[in-house]
N, CA, C and O atoms as CSV, one atom per row, in Angstrom:
chain,resi,resn,atom,element,x,y,z
A,1,UNK,N,N,131.846,-53.708,69.909
A,1,UNK,CA,C,131.876,-52.621,68.953
A,1,UNK,C,C,130.712,-51.684,69.257
A,1,UNK,O,O,129.591,-52.132,69.496
A,2,UNK,N,N,130.982,-50.398,69.248
A,2,UNK,CA,C,129.955,-49.406,69.523
A,2,UNK,C,C,128.946,-49.325,68.393
A,2,UNK,O,O,129.304,-49.408,67.218
A,3,UNK,N,N,127.687,-49.163,68.757
A,3,UNK,CA,C,126.636,-48.995,67.770
A,3,UNK,C,C,126.204,-50.269,67.071
A,3,UNK,O,O,125.440,-50.216,66.108
A,4,UNK,N,N,126.674,-51.396,67.533
A,4,UNK,CA,C,126.338,-52.675,66.894
A,4,UNK,C,C,124.869,-53.026,67.125
A,4,UNK,O,O,124.336,-52.831,68.218
A,5,UNK,N,N,124.230,-53.543,66.088
A,5,UNK,CA,C,122.828,-53.933,66.157
A,5,UNK,C,C,122.682,-55.219,66.966
A,5,UNK,O,O,123.281,-56.245,66.644
A,6,UNK,N,N,121.877,-55.141,68.020
A,6,UNK,CA,C,121.608,-56.319,68.847
A,6,UNK,C,C,120.118,-56.642,68.872
A,6,UNK,O,O,119.629,-57.214,69.846
A,7,UNK,N,N,119.391,-56.286,67.817
A,7,UNK,CA,C,117.952,-56.555,67.795
A,7,UNK,C,C,117.698,-58.057,67.944
A,7,UNK,O,O,118.575,-58.881,67.682
A,8,UNK,N,N,116.491,-58.388,68.367
A,8,UNK,CA,C,116.142,-59.796,68.608
A,8,UNK,C,C,116.407,-60.647,67.367
A,8,UNK,O,O,117.029,-61.705,67.464
A,9,UNK,N,N,115.943,-60.198,66.213
A,9,UNK,CA,C,116.141,-60.973,64.985
A,9,UNK,C,C,117.619,-61.061,64.601
A,9,UNK,O,O,118.048,-62.060,64.024
A,10,UNK,N,N,118.383,-60.043,64.909
A,10,UNK,CA,C,119.813,-60.048,64.591
A,10,UNK,C,C,120.579,-60.981,65.533
A,10,UNK,O,O,121.515,-61.661,65.115
A,11,UNK,N,N,120.180,-61.008,66.787
A,11,UNK,CA,C,120.861,-61.848,67.776
A,11,UNK,C,C,120.557,-63.338,67.594
A,11,UNK,O,O,121.394,-64.190,67.895
A,12,UNK,N,N,119.363,-63.641,67.104
A,12,UNK,CA,C,118.940,-65.039,66.946
A,12,UNK,C,C,118.416,-65.281,65.530
A,12,UNK,O,O,117.247,-65.631,65.369
A,13,UNK,N,N,119.246,-65.105,64.503
A,13,UNK,CA,C,118.752,-65.229,63.123
A,13,UNK,C,C,118.226,-66.628,62.800
A,13,UNK,O,O,117.324,-66.776,61.975
A,14,UNK,N,N,118.778,-67.642,63.437
A,14,UNK,CA,C,118.345,-69.015,63.179
A,14,UNK,C,C,116.968,-69.307,63.792
A,14,UNK,O,O,116.368,-70.345,63.513
A,15,UNK,N,N,116.480,-68.397,64.617
A,15,UNK,CA,C,115.183,-68.574,65.284
A,15,UNK,C,C,114.131,-67.592,64.758
A,15,UNK,O,O,113.122,-67.353,65.421
A,16,UNK,N,N,114.363,-67.022,63.569
A,16,UNK,CA,C,113.476,-65.988,63.033
A,16,UNK,C,C,112.017,-66.428,62.981
A,16,UNK,O,O,111.134,-65.691,63.420
A,17,UNK,N,N,111.757,-67.606,62.455
A,17,UNK,CA,C,110.371,-68.081,62.339
A,17,UNK,C,C,109.725,-68.261,63.708
A,17,UNK,O,O,108.563,-67.904,63.901
A,18,UNK,N,N,110.472,-68.809,64.650
A,18,UNK,CA,C,109.951,-68.994,66.005
A,18,UNK,C,C,109.695,-67.642,66.667
A,18,UNK,O,O,108.667,-67.454,67.317
A,19,UNK,N,N,110.619,-66.709,66.506
A,19,UNK,CA,C,110.444,-65.364,67.066
A,19,UNK,C,C,109.177,-64.730,66.514
A,19,UNK,O,O,108.368,-64.190,67.268
A,20,UNK,N,N,109.004,-64.795,65.207
A,20,UNK,CA,C,107.814,-64.211,64.579
A,20,UNK,C,C,106.535,-64.865,65.101
A,20,UNK,O,O,105.544,-64.180,65.356
A,21,UNK,N,N,106.558,-66.181,65.257
A,21,UNK,CA,C,105.379,-66.896,65.761
A,21,UNK,C,C,105.086,-66.507,67.208
A,21,UNK,O,O,103.930,-66.300,67.575
A,22,UNK,N,N,106.123,-66.408,68.023
A,22,UNK,CA,C,105.923,-66.037,69.425
A,22,UNK,C,C,105.430,-64.597,69.551
A,22,UNK,O,O,104.572,-64.305,70.384
A,23,UNK,N,N,105.962,-63.709,68.737
A,23,UNK,CA,C,105.496,-62.318,68.762
A,23,UNK,C,C,104.014,-62.259,68.404
A,23,UNK,O,O,103.259,-61.464,68.964
A,24,UNK,N,N,103.617,-63.093,67.484
A,24,UNK,CA,C,102.218,-63.107,67.040
A,24,UNK,C,C,101.289,-63.760,68.067
A,24,UNK,O,O,100.151,-63.323,68.235
A,25,UNK,N,N,101.763,-64.794,68.748
A,25,UNK,CA,C,100.881,-65.619,69.578
A,25,UNK,C,C,101.118,-65.556,71.086
A,25,UNK,O,O,100.321,-66.098,71.851
A,26,UNK,N,N,102.180,-64.916,71.522
A,26,UNK,CA,C,102.513,-64.892,72.947
A,26,UNK,C,C,102.689,-63.435,73.379
A,26,UNK,O,O,103.693,-62.801,73.053
A,27,UNK,N,N,101.714,-62.914,74.109
A,27,UNK,CA,C,101.734,-61.498,74.487
A,27,UNK,C,C,102.939,-61.136,75.352
A,27,UNK,O,O,103.513,-60.058,75.193
A,28,UNK,N,N,103.326,-62.021,76.261
A,28,UNK,CA,C,104.486,-61.721,77.105
A,28,UNK,C,C,105.761,-61.651,76.263
A,28,UNK,O,O,106.568,-60.736,76.426
A,29,UNK,N,N,105.937,-62.614,75.367
A,29,UNK,CA,C,107.121,-62.592,74.510
A,29,UNK,C,C,107.115,-61.343,73.638
A,29,UNK,O,O,108.150,-60.699,73.464
A,30,UNK,N,N,105.973,-61.007,73.101
A,30,UNK,CA,C,105.852,-59.802,72.271
A,30,UNK,C,C,106.290,-58.568,73.060
A,30,UNK,O,O,107.006,-57.712,72.542
A,31,UNK,N,N,105.855,-58.489,74.310
A,31,UNK,CA,C,106.195,-57.347,75.168
A,31,UNK,C,C,107.698,-57.270,75.432
A,31,UNK,O,O,108.296,-56.202,75.300
A,32,UNK,N,N,108.307,-58.390,75.803
A,32,UNK,CA,C,109.734,-58.335,76.131
A,32,UNK,C,C,110.593,-58.145,74.880
A,32,UNK,O,O,111.633,-57.488,74.941
A,33,UNK,N,N,110.175,-58.705,73.759
A,33,UNK,CA,C,110.924,-58.508,72.509
A,33,UNK,C,C,110.871,-57.044,72.088
A,33,UNK,O,O,111.874,-56.481,71.649
A,34,UNK,N,N,109.703,-56.434,72.224
A,34,UNK,CA,C,109.557,-55.018,71.880
A,34,UNK,C,C,110.395,-54.153,72.819
A,34,UNK,O,O,111.093,-53.242,72.374
A,35,UNK,N,N,110.325,-54.439,74.111
A,35,UNK,CA,C,111.107,-53.683,75.091
A,35,UNK,C,C,112.604,-53.825,74.810
A,35,UNK,O,O,113.353,-52.850,74.877
A,36,UNK,N,N,113.030,-55.048,74.496
A,36,UNK,CA,C,114.436,-55.307,74.188
A,36,UNK,C,C,114.881,-54.500,72.967
A,36,UNK,O,O,115.913,-53.829,73.006
A,37,UNK,N,N,114.103,-54.565,71.884
A,37,UNK,CA,C,114.477,-53.855,70.656
A,37,UNK,C,C,114.488,-52.341,70.854
A,37,UNK,O,O,115.364,-51.656,70.326
A,38,UNK,N,N,113.529,-51.814,71.606
A,38,UNK,CA,C,113.496,-50.373,71.870
A,38,UNK,C,C,114.695,-49.945,72.706
A,38,UNK,O,O,115.303,-48.908,72.438
A,39,UNK,N,N,115.034,-50.730,73.705
A,39,UNK,CA,C,116.185,-50.424,74.548
A,39,UNK,C,C,117.477,-50.521,73.747
A,39,UNK,O,O,118.367,-49.684,73.900
A,40,UNK,N,N,117.585,-51.529,72.900
A,40,UNK,CA,C,118.770,-51.675,72.057
A,40,UNK,C,C,118.934,-50.464,71.145
A,40,UNK,O,O,120.045,-49.969,70.955
A,41,UNK,N,N,117.841,-49.995,70.589
A,41,UNK,CA,C,117.897,-48.824,69.707
A,41,UNK,C,C,118.376,-47.592,70.473
A,41,UNK,O,O,119.198,-46.830,69.965
A,42,UNK,N,N,117.872,-47.391,71.684
A,42,UNK,CA,C,118.301,-46.254,72.507
A,42,UNK,C,C,119.800,-46.338,72.798
A,42,UNK,O,O,120.512,-45.337,72.719
A,43,UNK,N,N,120.265,-47.525,73.131
A,43,UNK,CA,C,121.690,-47.719,73.439
A,43,UNK,C,C,122.540,-47.417,72.209
A,43,UNK,O,O,123.570,-46.751,72.313
A,44,UNK,N,N,122.110,-47.906,71.039
A,44,UNK,CA,C,122.867,-47.649,69.805
A,44,UNK,C,C,122.930,-46.165,69.484
A,44,UNK,O,O,123.980,-45.664,69.082
A,45,UNK,N,N,121.822,-45.455,69.655
A,45,UNK,CA,C,121.805,-44.011,69.387
A,45,UNK,C,C,122.789,-43.300,70.308
A,45,UNK,O,O,123.545,-42.435,69.866
A,46,UNK,N,N,122.778,-43.660,71.574
A,46,UNK,CA,C,123.703,-43.047,72.533
A,46,UNK,C,C,125.145,-43.319,72.120
A,46,UNK,O,O,125.980,-42.415,72.147
A,47,UNK,N,N,125.440,-44.554,71.740
A,47,UNK,CA,C,126.803,-44.917,71.348
A,47,UNK,C,C,127.236,-44.202,70.073
A,47,UNK,O,O,128.349,-43.681,70.001
A,48,UNK,N,N,126.369,-44.174,69.077
A,48,UNK,CA,C,126.737,-43.597,67.783
A,48,UNK,C,C,126.838,-42.080,67.815
A,48,UNK,O,O,127.675,-41.496,67.127
A,49,UNK,N,N,126.001,-41.451,68.602
A,49,UNK,CA,C,126.013,-39.987,68.666
A,49,UNK,C,C,126.875,-39.478,69.808
A,49,UNK,O,O,127.002,-38.272,70.016
A,50,UNK,N,N,127.468,-40.412,70.547
A,50,UNK,CA,C,128.294,-40.055,71.689
A,50,UNK,C,C,127.541,-39.092,72.597
A,50,UNK,O,O,128.094,-38.112,73.095
A,51,UNK,N,N,126.266,-39.400,72.796
A,51,UNK,CA,C,125.389,-38.555,73.606
A,51,UNK,C,C,125.834,-38.561,75.056
A,51,UNK,O,O,126.255,-39.593,75.578
A,52,UNK,N,N,125.742,-37.416,75.703
A,52,UNK,CA,C,126.100,-37.377,77.121
A,52,UNK,C,C,125.063,-38.140,77.951
A,52,UNK,O,O,123.860,-37.906,77.835
A,53,UNK,N,N,125.542,-39.028,78.766
A,53,UNK,CA,C,124.654,-39.809,79.634
A,53,UNK,C,C,125.460,-40.224,80.859
A,53,UNK,O,O,126.661,-40.481,80.777
A,54,UNK,N,N,124.793,-40.281,81.957
A,54,UNK,CA,C,125.408,-40.734,83.196
A,54,UNK,C,C,125.889,-42.177,83.022
A,54,UNK,O,O,125.140,-43.026,82.539
A,55,UNK,N,N,127.123,-42.452,83.409
A,55,UNK,CA,C,127.687,-43.801,83.257
A,55,UNK,C,C,126.839,-44.861,83.961
A,55,UNK,O,O,126.636,-45.956,83.437
A,56,UNK,N,N,126.352,-44.525,85.141
A,56,UNK,CA,C,125.531,-45.470,85.903
A,56,UNK,C,C,124.246,-45.799,85.141
A,56,UNK,O,O,123.856,-46.964,85.056
A,57,UNK,N,N,123.594,-44.782,84.591
A,57,UNK,CA,C,122.363,-44.993,83.832
A,57,UNK,C,C,122.633,-45.837,82.589
A,57,UNK,O,O,121.866,-46.745,82.269
A,58,UNK,N,N,123.728,-45.532,81.890
A,58,UNK,CA,C,124.076,-46.284,80.689
A,58,UNK,C,C,124.353,-47.744,81.033
A,58,UNK,O,O,123.923,-48.649,80.317
A,59,UNK,N,N,125.065,-47.967,82.121
A,59,UNK,CA,C,125.345,-49.333,82.583
A,59,UNK,C,C,124.039,-50.063,82.907
A,59,UNK,O,O,123.883,-51.235,82.564
A,60,UNK,N,N,123.110,-49.383,83.562
A,60,UNK,CA,C,121.823,-49.990,83.905
A,60,UNK,C,C,121.021,-50.339,82.653
A,60,UNK,O,O,120.350,-51.371,82.616
A,61,UNK,N,N,121.083,-49.491,81.633
A,61,UNK,CA,C,120.392,-49.774,80.375
A,61,UNK,C,C,120.953,-51.044,79.735
A,61,UNK,O,O,120.198,-51.897,79.271
A,62,UNK,N,N,122.273,-51.162,79.714
A,62,UNK,CA,C,122.903,-52.342,79.121
A,62,UNK,C,C,122.608,-53.602,79.939
A,62,UNK,O,O,122.414,-54.684,79.384
A,63,UNK,N,N,122.577,-53.448,81.243
A,63,UNK,CA,C,122.266,-54.571,82.124
A,63,UNK,C,C,120.826,-55.042,81.894
A,63,UNK,O,O,120.565,-56.243,81.837
A,64,UNK,N,N,119.905,-54.102,81.762
A,64,UNK,CA,C,118.500,-54.432,81.499
A,64,UNK,C,C,118.372,-55.160,80.161
A,64,UNK,O,O,117.638,-56.142,80.045
A,65,UNK,N,N,119.101,-54.663,79.143
A,65,UNK,CA,C,119.063,-55.317,77.832
A,65,UNK,C,C,119.563,-56.759,77.949
A,65,UNK,O,O,119.001,-57.664,77.332
A,66,UNK,N,N,120.598,-56.966,78.723
A,66,UNK,CA,C,121.149,-58.306,78.919
A,66,UNK,C,C,120.140,-59.230,79.606
A,66,UNK,O,O,119.996,-60.389,79.217
A,67,UNK,N,N,119.450,-58.728,80.614
A,67,UNK,CA,C,118.441,-59.539,81.304
A,67,UNK,C,C,117.284,-59.890,80.369
A,67,UNK,O,O,116.786,-61.016,80.379
A,68,UNK,N,N,116.864,-58.920,79.567
A,68,UNK,CA,C,115.797,-59.192,78.604
A,68,UNK,C,C,116.239,-60.235,77.582
A,68,UNK,O,O,115.468,-61.121,77.213
A,69,UNK,N,N,117.487,-60.123,77.130
A,69,UNK,CA,C,118.008,-61.092,76.160
A,69,UNK,C,C,118.020,-62.495,76.764
A,69,UNK,O,O,117.675,-63.465,76.090
A,70,UNK,N,N,118.415,-62.602,78.024
A,70,UNK,CA,C,118.408,-63.902,78.699
A,70,UNK,C,C,116.995,-64.483,78.766
A,70,UNK,O,O,116.798,-65.679,78.551
A,71,UNK,N,N,116.017,-63.631,79.065
A,71,UNK,CA,C,114.631,-64.095,79.143
A,71,UNK,C,C,114.125,-64.522,77.762
A,71,UNK,O,O,113.427,-65.528,77.632
A,72,UNK,N,N,114.478,-63.757,76.747
A,72,UNK,CA,C,114.098,-64.103,75.372
A,72,UNK,C,C,114.720,-65.439,74.980
A,72,UNK,O,O,114.045,-66.308,74.429
A,73,UNK,N,N,116.004,-65.597,75.265
A,73,UNK,CA,C,116.704,-66.833,74.926
A,73,UNK,C,C,116.070,-68.034,75.629
A,73,UNK,O,O,115.877,-69.086,75.020
A,74,UNK,N,N,115.753,-67.872,76.899
A,74,UNK,CA,C,115.143,-68.968,77.649
A,74,UNK,C,C,113.785,-69.336,77.062
A,74,UNK,O,O,113.442,-70.515,76.969
A,75,UNK,N,N,113.021,-68.333,76.672
A,75,UNK,CA,C,111.718,-68.593,76.050
A,75,UNK,C,C,111.895,-69.329,74.729
A,75,UNK,O,O,111.146,-70.260,74.429
A,76,UNK,N,N,112.877,-68.919,73.943
A,76,UNK,CA,C,113.141,-69.596,72.671
A,76,UNK,C,C,113.534,-71.052,72.902
A,76,UNK,O,O,113.084,-71.943,72.182
A,77,UNK,N,N,114.371,-71.290,73.905
A,77,UNK,CA,C,114.758,-72.669,74.230
A,77,UNK,C,C,113.546,-73.498,74.645
A,77,UNK,O,O,113.412,-74.655,74.244
A,78,UNK,N,N,112.675,-72.911,75.439
A,78,UNK,CA,C,111.493,-73.625,75.924
A,78,UNK,C,C,110.513,-73.961,74.805
A,78,UNK,O,O,109.708,-74.882,74.941
A,79,UNK,N,N,110.577,-73.222,73.701
A,79,UNK,CA,C,109.652,-73.453,72.588
A,79,UNK,C,C,110.315,-74.156,71.398
A,79,UNK,O,O,109.699,-74.314,70.344
A,80,UNK,N,N,111.561,-74.572,71.573
A,80,UNK,CA,C,112.260,-75.289,70.511
A,80,UNK,C,C,111.968,-76.773,70.661
A,80,UNK,O,O,112.059,-77.337,71.751
A,81,UNK,N,N,111.621,-77.381,69.560
A,81,UNK,CA,C,111.257,-78.805,69.586
A,81,UNK,C,C,112.456,-79.682,69.427
A,81,UNK,O,O,112.329,-80.907,69.426
């Protein structure tokens, strides 16, 4: 669905406390979570406003978001007890 929210907290609601703790205590996680959320917001704006953008660039943005999500997920798994 176009314009759907894919923020870190929205994608992993069951991990909210862990996400918050990692953002507070892990600089790398904080950086990638911020980058992911900012990129997701840009993608949603483009989708909702039907903004003109090169298809290749848009595809690369979505691909980058997917890679960041994979890294976030792996970090969450590594910190789950």
